[in-house]
C-alpha positions as CSV (number, residue, x, y, z in Angstrom):
1,M,-16.4,-3.7,-140.6
2,A,-19.5,-3.2,-138.6
3,T,-21.0,-6.4,-140.0
4,L,-18.0,-8.4,-138.8
5,L,-18.3,-6.9,-135.3
6,E,-22.0,-7.7,-135.2
7,E,-21.2,-11.3,-136.1
8,G,-18.6,-11.4,-133.3
9,I,-15.6,-11.4,-135.6
10,C,-12.5,-9.3,-134.8
11,I,-9.6,-9.0,-137.2
12,I,-6.3,-7.9,-135.7
13,K,-3.5,-7.4,-138.2
14,D,-0.6,-6.7,-135.7
15,K,0.8,-10.0,-134.4
16,K,1.9,-8.6,-131.0
17,V,-1.4,-6.9,-130.4
18,A,-3.2,-10.1,-131.3
19,E,-1.1,-12.2,-129.0
20,R,-1.7,-9.8,-126.1
21,F,-5.4,-9.8,-126.8
22,L,-5.5,-13.5,-126.8
23,K,-3.5,-13.7,-123.6
24,D,-5.9,-11.3,-121.9
25,L,-8.9,-13.3,-123.0
26,E,-7.3,-16.6,-121.7
27,N,-6.2,-15.0,-118.4
28,P,-8.1,-11.8,-117.7
29,P,-6.3,-9.3,-115.5
30,K,-7.5,-9.3,-111.9
31,T,-9.4,-6.2,-110.9
32,D,-9.7,-5.1,-107.3
33,W,-13.3,-4.7,-106.1
34,R,-12.4,-1.1,-104.9
35,E,-11.5,-0.2,-108.5
36,I,-14.8,-1.6,-109.7
37,R,-16.7,0.4,-107.1
38,K,-14.8,3.5,-108.1
39,R,-15.7,3.0,-111.8
40,I,-19.4,2.4,-110.9
41,K,-19.5,5.6,-108.9
42,Q,-17.9,7.5,-111.8
43,I,-20.4,6.1,-114.3
44,E,-23.3,6.9,-112.0
45,K,-22.0,10.5,-111.7
46,E,-21.7,10.8,-115.4
47,L,-25.2,9.5,-115.9
48,E,-26.6,12.0,-113.5
49,E,-24.8,14.8,-115.2
50,G,-26.1,13.6,-118.5
51,E,-29.7,13.5,-117.3
52,E,-29.3,17.1,-115.9
53,W,-27.9,18.3,-119.2
54,A,-30.7,16.6,-121.1
55,K,-33.3,18.4,-118.8
56,K,-31.5,21.7,-119.4
57,M,-31.6,21.2,-123.1
58,K,-35.2,20.0,-122.9
59,L,-34.6,16.7,-124.7
């Protein structure tokens, strides 16, 4: 399965899931810029926490 994903191939056996996935690819849902900023801040916070944890563990 990993080889298929590396080649950019995705197999979806469920028809409803495949149709929804294709629909989302053709018309991606609109994301508000405030939501994007919120996600970025959350990711930055998690990165900082990860760096602090790595320092505590002396990695």
